[in-house]
Backbone bond lengths (Angstrom), bond angles and torsions (degrees), N, CA, C in turn:
res aa  C-N    CA-C-N  psi(-1)  N-CA   C-N-CA  omega(-1)  CA-C   N-CA-C  phi
1 X - - - 1.452 - - 1.518 109.46 -
2 X 1.419 116.69 117.24 1.412 121.17 178.71 1.505 108.42 -107.80
3 X 1.318 116.11 88.46 1.514 122.43 -176.12 1.451 109.19 -68.92
4 X 1.270 116.42 141.32 1.496 123.64 172.92 1.412 113.47 -99.95
5 X 1.475 115.92 130.01 1.375 125.22 -178.57 1.541 109.21 -55.91
6 X 1.362 118.25 -44.53 1.451 121.23 -174.96 1.475 116.73 -70.23
7 X 1.474 117.60 -3.76 1.382 119.60 175.15 1.563 110.66 -93.38
8 X 1.311 117.02 -2.33 1.521 116.28 178.19 1.595 105.77 -118.97
9 X 1.255 108.13 138.41 1.469 116.23 179.26 1.593 109.27 -132.87
10 X 1.390 113.25 157.98 1.336 118.09 -176.79 1.627 108.78 -67.23
11 X 1.364 116.75 140.03 1.419 115.69 -175.00 1.583 112.25 100.68
12 X 1.330 117.05 -20.54 1.546 120.25 -176.88 1.581 105.29 -70.30
13 X 1.278 117.21 145.32 1.402 126.35 166.51 1.504 111.38 -87.49
14 X 1.378 116.07 121.68 1.504 117.05 -176.64 1.575 108.10 -142.11
15 X 1.254 107.64 169.06 1.492 123.70 173.93 1.578 108.13 -97.35
16 X 1.241 127.34 124.05 1.488 128.20 169.77 1.471 109.07 -121.50
17 X 1.462 109.54 159.53 1.451 119.95 168.19 1.478 106.83 -105.93
18 X 1.335 115.64 121.96 1.394 123.38 173.99 1.545 112.45 -73.42
19 X 1.277 118.02 149.93 1.591 125.82 -178.86 1.485 107.72 -40.62
20 X 1.367 120.20 -53.19 1.473 125.81 -171.71 1.399 113.41 -75.04
21 X 1.381 122.39 -8.96 1.481 127.06 178.56 1.412 110.22 -109.37
22 X 1.317 124.46 8.75 1.552 121.54 -176.44 1.555 110.08 -61.81
23 X 1.322 117.33 -37.37 1.528 114.55 -176.96 1.544 112.20 -72.50
24 X 1.364 115.07 -34.32 1.550 118.51 -177.71 1.560 105.84 -84.07
25 X 1.310 120.94 -30.46 1.396 123.58 179.79 1.472 109.97 81.89
26 X 1.363 121.15 16.32 1.399 125.55 179.44 1.493 112.59 -60.87
27 X 1.303 119.97 125.97 1.458 120.51 -175.91 1.692 109.82 -91.00
28 X 1.236 109.97 154.17 1.570 117.49 176.61 1.651 104.75 -131.68
29 X 1.315 104.42 129.59 1.468 107.04 -174.55 1.605 109.47 -100.49
30 X 1.313 118.31 145.27 1.440 123.20 -176.86 1.419 113.07 -170.95
31 X 1.431 117.30 -176.19 1.313 125.59 178.50 1.512 113.76 -113.72
32 X 1.317 119.87 129.01 1.424 127.31 -164.94 1.593 101.54 -67.10
33 X 1.370 117.92 127.75 1.448 122.76 169.69 1.500 113.77 -104.78
34 X 1.407 118.28 -37.81 1.398 124.36 -177.91 1.566 106.16 -145.23
35 X 1.363 116.56 142.21 1.439 126.45 171.60 1.476 111.17 -94.89
36 X 1.258 125.08 109.68 1.514 127.06 -171.81 1.547 115.61 -95.72
37 X 1.345 113.21 -16.72 1.534 114.81 174.03 1.572 107.63 -79.83
38 X 1.311 112.71 132.63 1.454 114.93 175.68 1.436 116.69 -93.05
39 X 1.422 117.01 -26.71 1.537 123.99 173.76 1.358 112.29 -59.98
40 X 1.307 119.58 149.62 1.500 122.13 174.23 1.555 116.82 -66.35
41 X 1.371 117.15 -20.29 1.341 119.80 175.88 1.536 107.53 -151.88
42 X 1.408 121.16 156.78 1.429 127.77 176.41 1.550 111.82 -142.61
43 X 1.245 119.45 138.64 1.528 122.80 -168.35 1.618 103.07 -75.84
44 X 1.308 122.82 -22.51 1.481 115.64 176.49 1.499 116.14 -107.26
45 X 1.386 112.72 13.20 1.450 121.35 178.33 1.432 115.80 104.01
46 X 1.473 119.16 154.12 1.299 124.84 179.02 1.595 112.00 -69.18
47 X 1.280 119.21 131.04 1.412 123.99 179.86 1.497 110.86 -83.85
48 X 1.366 118.22 121.80 1.510 119.15 -178.31 1.527 104.61 -132.81
49 X 1.501 112.52 160.20 1.416 123.87 172.74 1.584 104.39 -105.28
50 X 1.229 115.11 128.39 1.632 124.84 176.63 1.424 107.49 -80.00
51 X 1.307 123.10 158.70 1.451 130.23 -178.31 1.461 105.61 -58.97
52 X 1.303 123.10 -35.03 1.522 123.84 176.36 1.472 120.96 -73.45
53 X 1.533 111.84 -4.42 1.382 117.47 175.35 1.579 116.99 99.27
54 X 1.327 113.67 -10.39 1.476 120.70 172.61 1.505 114.91 -66.28
55 X 1.268 124.59 137.27 1.366 131.90 -178.34 1.451 109.08 -111.09
56 X 1.415 124.25 134.51 1.400 128.89 176.94 1.521 112.96 -166.62
57 X 1.321 114.32 178.57 1.428 122.03 172.52 1.504 114.29 -94.62
58 X 1.358 122.05 133.53 1.483 122.93 -176.58 1.619 108.60 -74.67
59 X 1.287 109.96 126.08 1.519 116.80 172.04 1.480 114.10 -105.71
60 X 1.312 118.94 -25.72 1.487 124.87 -177.12 1.531 104.45 -147.06
61 X 1.443 112.19 138.60 1.455 122.26 156.26 1.404 118.49 -94.56
62 X 1.284 118.30 112.17 1.440 124.04 -166.97 1.662 107.42 -74.65
63 X 1.369 111.13 -51.66 1.451 117.96 -176.48 1.572 106.19 -157.74
64 X 1.301 118.00 166.53 1.374 119.45 179.27 1.527 112.67 -115.54
């Protein structure tokens, strides 16, 4: 999956994979507070910070 940074905006509800869940693939749902990846795309997903402070890579955009 080559996620595009420009397809994710602050306020979007997304599913992310936290660093400690990368092996299991467990998803965490939340609302994007900050977009941390500077590159326009990333092979493992765009890294974001959720409103609750958790950081992970976006696997799904649930709604905009």
